[in-house]
C-alpha positions in Angstrom: 76.2 18.8 116.4 74.4 22.1 116.4 76.9 24.0 114.3 75.9 21.7 111.3 72.2 22.3 111.7 72.1 25.0 109.2 73.1 23.0 106.3 70.4 21.8 103.8 69.4 18.2 103.6 71.4 17.8 100.5 74.5 19.3 101.8 74.3 17.2 105.1 73.8 14.0 103.1 76.9 15.0 101.0 78.9 15.8 104.1 78.0 12.4 105.7 78.8 10.6 102.4 82.1 12.0 102.1 83.0 11.6 105.8 81.8 7.9 105.6 84.0 7.3 102.4 87.0 8.9 104.0 86.8 6.5 107.0 86.2 3.5 105.0 89.1 4.5 102.8 91.4 4.8 105.9 91.8 8.5 105.7 89.9 9.2 109.0 88.4 12.4 107.6 85.3 12.1 109.8 87.3 11.6 113.0 89.5 14.5 112.1 86.5 17.0 111.5 85.0 16.1 114.7 88.1 16.2 116.7 88.9 19.7 115.4 85.3 20.8 116.3 85.2 19.3 119.7 88.6 20.0 121.1 90.5 23.4 121.1 94.0 23.4 120.0 96.5 22.9 122.9 97.8 26.0 124.4 101.5 27.1 123.5 104.0 27.4 126.1 106.5 29.1 123.8 108.0 32.3 125.3 106.9 31.1 128.9 110.5 30.9 130.0 111.4 32.7 133.3 110.5 32.9 137.0 106.9 33.2 137.8 105.6 34.0 141.2 102.3 32.5 142.2 99.5 34.7 142.7 97.6 33.4 145.8 94.4 35.0 144.8 94.1 32.9 141.5 95.8 29.8 142.9 93.8 26.9 144.5 94.5 23.4 145.7 91.2 21.3 145.5 90.8 17.8 147.1 88.2 15.0 147.0 87.8 12.1 149.3 85.4 9.1 149.5 82.7 9.5 152.4 81.1 6.4 154.0 82.2 4.4 151.1 79.5 6.1 148.8 79.6 9.7 148.0 82.7 12.0 147.6 83.4 15.1 149.6 85.2 18.1 148.3 87.1 21.1 149.6 90.0 23.4 148.7 93.0 25.3 150.3 93.2 28.9 149.5 96.1 31.1 148.9 99.1 28.9 148.1 102.4 30.6 147.4 105.6 29.9 145.7 107.4 29.9 142.3 107.3 28.3 138.9 110.5 28.4 136.9 110.5 27.4 133.3 113.6 27.0 131.3 114.2 26.2 127.5 115.8 22.9 128.6 113.0 21.2 131.0 115.8 20.0 133.2 116.4 23.6 134.3 112.9 24.1 135.4 111.5 23.9 139.0 108.4 24.2 141.0 107.9 25.2 144.7 104.6 25.5 146.3 103.6 26.1 150.0 100.0 25.5 151.0 98.8 27.0 154.4 96.7 24.1 155.8 94.6 26.5 158.0 93.2 28.0 154.8 91.1 24.6 154.2 87.5 25.4 153.1 84.8 22.7 152.8 81.9 24.9 153.1 81.1 24.1 156.8 83.0 25.8 159.7 82.5 23.0 162.2 84.0 20.5 159.8 86.9 22.9 158.9 87.7 23.3 162.5 87.9 19.4 162.9 90.1 19.0 159.9 92.6 21.7 161.2 92.8 19.7 164.5 95.2 16.9 165.5 92.8 14.3 164.0 93.7 15.4 160.6 96.1 18.3 159.6 97.2 19.3 163.0 97.5 22.9 161.5 98.9 24.5 164.7 101.9 22.1 164.8 102.3 21.6 161.0 101.0 25.0 159.3 102.1 24.3 155.9 102.1 21.5 153.2 105.0 21.9 150.8 106.1 20.7 147.4 109.7 21.1 146.1 110.6 19.7 142.8 113.7 17.8 142.0 113.3 17.1 138.5 111.4 18.3 135.3 111.1 16.1 132.1 109.1 16.8 129.0 106.1 14.6 128.7 104.4 16.0 125.5 103.3 19.2 124.2 103.0 21.8 127.3 103.2 18.8 129.7 106.0 18.0 132.1 106.6 14.9 134.4 107.6 16.7 137.7 109.2 14.7 140.7 109.9 16.1 144.1 109.4 16.0 147.7 105.9 16.5 149.1 105.7 17.2 152.9 102.5 17.0 155.0 102.2 16.9 158.8 106.0 16.7 159.0 106.3 13.7 156.7 108.1 14.0 153.6 107.5 11.6 150.6 108.6 11.6 147.0 106.0 11.9 144.4 105.7 12.3 140.5 103.0 14.0 138.7 102.1 15.5 135.3 102.1 19.3 135.3 100.3 20.8 132.2 100.8 24.4 131.1 97.2 25.6 130.2 98.3 28.9 128.8 100.2 32.1 128.8 99.2 35.6 128.5 99.4 39.1 130.0 98.2 40.3 133.5 96.5 43.4 134.4 99.8 45.4 134.5 101.1 43.9 131.3 103.4 41.4 133.0 103.7 37.9 131.4 101.5 35.3 133.3 101.2 31.5 133.1 98.5 28.9 134.2 99.3 25.3 135.0 97.4 22.4 136.5 98.4 19.1 138.2 96.3 16.2 139.4 97.6 13.5 141.5 96.4 11.0 144.3 98.0 10.4 147.6 97.2 8.2 150.5 96.7 10.3 153.6 97.7 7.4 156.0 101.2 7.6 154.5 101.6 11.0 156.0 100.1 10.1 159.5 96.6 11.1 158.9 94.7 7.9 159.7 91.6 9.1 161.4 88.5 7.0 160.2 90.7 5.1 157.7 90.0 1.7 159.4 86.4 2.5 160.0 85.9 3.2 156.5 84.0 6.6 157.3 86.7 8.4 155.2 88.7 7.0 152.3 92.6 6.7 152.5 92.9 8.0 148.9 92.9 11.8 148.4 92.8 13.3 144.8 94.4 16.7 144.6 93.9 19.2 141.8 96.4 22.0 141.9 95.6 25.0 139.9 98.3 27.5 139.8 98.7 31.1 138.1 102.2 32.7 138.2 103.1 36.2 137.3 106.7 36.9 135.8 109.0 38.6 138.1 
């Protein structure tokens, strides 16, 4: 690693020897050194309790889907709204998100118009996708297992996903803020979106990355 390049040859040999002996001895010193160097300490969510209103400017829902059985296509939905409530007891926490599907953006206007049509999201008839949590459970440090109802194209299905609190801090006005991320995969056909599934032109599985920033009320 570059950070060790300034060591003299003698120091470098000594470092390697010590690390090697520690590993052989079962102490795992070498692994611990490299783990500390490569991975930052996890964010602490302490003090993040409260109700946080989502900031649409800094919230995004990204998606990826297989195209023609080969490459992947990507896009995002802008300006989701809602709230994150975090309680000392995870059971008292909640998450509510509304995603305006007309805000879809794949970098191509013609494709975006097609995706808003009845072939896909039917944005005029079903303008929003929503998620309303029903339960929060601790799943590790700063990680929660969240279950709830996801609604898309008027179809509601239960889903469960991991929500990670990435960090806490202060906003431009001094208010407490929080950042979270969730990744999950859904089958679009389960929500009535079957265009090009049988033909194989577009995959059925859609992977979502939900990046949220909330400001404390």
